[in-house]
N, C-alpha and C positions, 0 to 999 in steps of 0.2 A: 226555465230550467234547461241547462245544457249538459250533455254527456253522451256517451256511446257505450252500451245502449241506454235508452230512456223509456222504452215502451212499458217496462214493468213497474216504473216508479209510482209510488203513492203520493209523491209531493204535490202534483196538481190537485188531487182530491183534498189534501189537507189545507193547502193555500186557498182553494175556492171556498172551503168552509169558513176559514178565518176571515176572508174579506166580506163574505156574506154576513157573518156575525157582527162585523164592524160597520156594515152598511157602506162599504167602499166599492166603487166601480173600477176594480183592478182586474186586468186580464193576466193570467198566469198559465203558461203552456209549456209543454216539454218539446225541446228542439234537439234533434240528433246533431251532435257536433263532436268531431274527434279532435285530437291534438293539433293536427295539421290545419284544421279549419278555424281554430280558436283565435289567432291573431286578427284575421279579417272580421270575425264576429265581434271582437272587442272594439275594433275601430267603428263598426256599424253602431254599436251601443253608445260610444262616445259622441257620435255626430247626430244621433236621433233624440230629440228632446222628449219623446214619448216614453223612453225607458226610465224606469225607477231603479231597477236592480236585477240581479241574476242569482240563481242558485246553481251550484256546480256539483256534479257527481263524477265518478270515475269515467275516464282517466284524466280529468282536467284539474283536479284540486291542487296538484303540485305544479303543473305546467303554467297555470294562470298567474302565479305569484310574480313572475318577472314582467308581466304585462300591465301591472297596476301602478298607480301613482303613490298610494299609501297602503300599508299593511299593518293591521293591528298587531301589537307586540306578541300576543300568544300565537296568532296565526303565523307570524314571521318565525317564531321559535321552532314551531313544528314543521314549517315549510309547506303548509297546506291551507288553502282557502276554499270554503264552500259557499261563501256569501259575498257578493259584490254589490256595493251601493254606488249609484251614479250621482255624483255631487255637482256643484256649480261648474260651469264651463266644461262639462263632460269628464271631470276628474273621477277616477275610479278608486274606490276604497274597499279593501278586502278584510274579511273577518272569518272566523271559524266557529260556527255555532254547534258543530259536532261535539266540541269539548263541553259546551253548556249542556247538551242533551245527555251525554254520558254522566256528567256531574249530577244532574237531577236524579237519574236512576240510581247512581251510587249512593247519594244521600238518603234516598228512600229505603233501599235495602239495608243500609248500615244504620238506619234510624238516627242519622245525624252524627254518628261517631266517626272519628278519623280511622281509616283502615290501619290495622296494625301490621298485617302481612299480606298485602295485595299480590295477586298473581294474574298476569295477562297471558291468555292463550293466543298465539299468533303474533307476527311481527310485521304485518302489512301496513297499508296506509291508515287504517282505522286504529291500529295500535298506537300511532302517534298521538291521536286525540285522547286515547285512553290514558297514556302517560301524563298528558297535560291535565286531565281531569283528576288524576291521583295527586298531582302536584298541587292543584287548586284546593283539594280537600285537606291539605296540610301534611301529607305523608311524605317523608324524605327518601323512601326507597320502594322499589317494586321489582319483582321477579318476572321474567318473560320466558315462556316456553315456546320454542319455535323449531321448525325443521331446518331453516337456513341461518347459520351463524352470522353471515354477512348482513342479513336483514336486522338481526338483533343489534349488531354493531351500530347501525344507523339509528335505531331507536335509543340506544345508549347515548349517542351523541346528542340527541334531542333532549333526553333526560338531563344530561349535564347542563344544558342551557337553562333548564327549568329548575335546577337545584335538586334533582331526583337521581339517586344512585340506582342504576339498572343492573340487575344480575341476570346473566344469561343461563338458561337451563336447557338441556337437550330434550327434544320431543319424546325420546324413548323413556324418559322419566315417568310418563303417563301410562306406560304399558301395564303397570300394576295398579292403576287407579290414581286418583288425585292424592298427591302426597299430603301428609299431615301438616297442619299449620296455617294455611291460608284462611283468613277470615273473609276475604273477598276474592272472587274470580270474575274476571272480565273476559268473555269469549268473543274474540274478533275474527275467528276463523270462518272459512266458507262452509256452505251447507255440506253436512256429512263428515267433516273432518274430525269432529269430536264424538261421533257415534260410538266408536269402540270404548271411549272413556265412560260413556253413559251406561255401559253394561256393568261397570264396577260400582261398589258402594260409594255413595256420595256423603261426605260429612255434613251433618245438620248445621254445624257451626260455620260452614263455608257458603256465604251468600253469593248469588250469581247474578251478573249482568250479562245478558245474552243479546248480542247485536242482531241476530236473525229474528225475523218476525213471521215468516210464512214458509211452510205451514207451521202452525203453533199448536201445542208446544213442540219445540225441538226435542230430540231424544235427550239431550243434556239437560234442558229445562225440566223435562218430565222426571228425570232422575233426582234433580235437586228438589223439586216439589215433593216427591215421595219421601225424601229424607227429612222434610220439614224445614228446609232452608227457604229464605226469602228470595224471590226471583223477579227481575225486571226484564221486560221483553224489548226487542228492537223497535216495536211500534211505539212504546213509551218514549224511547230515545228519539225516534224520528219526529214525533209530535213536539217534544220539548225543543228540539233544535229548530223546528219550523216556527215555533212561537218566537224564538230569538230572531229568525230571519224576518218575520212579519214586523217585529218591532224596529229592526234596522230599516226596513223599507218604508214604513209608515209613521214611525214614532209612537205607535199605539200598541198596547198589549192585549192579547186575546187569551181567554182561558184555555189551558191545554186540553181540558175535557172535551171541548168542542171539536178539536182536531182528532182526539182519540176516538170519539164516537163515529166521526165521518170515516176515519181510517179503518175501523173495525167493520163497519157496514160494507165498505168496498172489498175488504178481505173476505168477508162472508160471501159476497156476491161472486168473487173470483173462485172461491172454494166450490160453491155450488156449480159454477160453470165448468170447472175442471173435472168434477166428479162425473158430470154428464158427458164431457168430451174425452175423459180418460187421460187428462193432461196433468203433469206434476211440475211444480216450479218452486223456486225459493226466492225470498226477498230478505234484504237486510237494511239496517238503519243508515247505510251509506248513501241512500238516495231514494 
């Protein structure tokens, strides 16, 4: 796994559990790598036959696209790759399993129904995958609430490639609470960004997909839980996208529950350690 930083990532825990379950002798480690170091790293991967593939987290998901030989259509449309598979003669193939992970969570909270009025909070890198997941679910439109109009403009361009109409809404709209109407909310914002929204009444009819997973529940997830809405956590998304990565790397599928159990155990251990040390931190499904 490549990224900067990567010390916080649960991905090594999830992948170790997956390969143990499958009985495979695969080594998966986190390697600090920033954008300037990525080209040399990719050449190393091409030339070393021991490499099977790579996971990528921020800030590399968009940078890596131009360094690959082939990119899956969905990953190309959103301009972001989180999974690289090393093929014959060192050819590098890129995929985005974040879309799959969000899609799994979306289908669960919607109980298989197509979202009628989805709303995405935030317009950063993860919002790209959220728009693709909404498109894959069969919904032709989505609203995006964000602080930066220029960021929403990029998400709208991605939506157009996927056949989804993106409506930009100002962040100030949330000052009075979640507006009436959305049956699905996908929160892609950093830790703390939606805490003021969580102090307002949450509609029971607005199901929530929250990309954050540590500490859990977030203030927003707690508000949705109290209202009786269905909630999916970032850990569920992280596990589902890792299942997709494992399948790309090995051709075999592992039960998501194996990864969820391992991830929750690691989070519990971190929580206990942070309580003892007086440390607080946040984790999201981005890596």
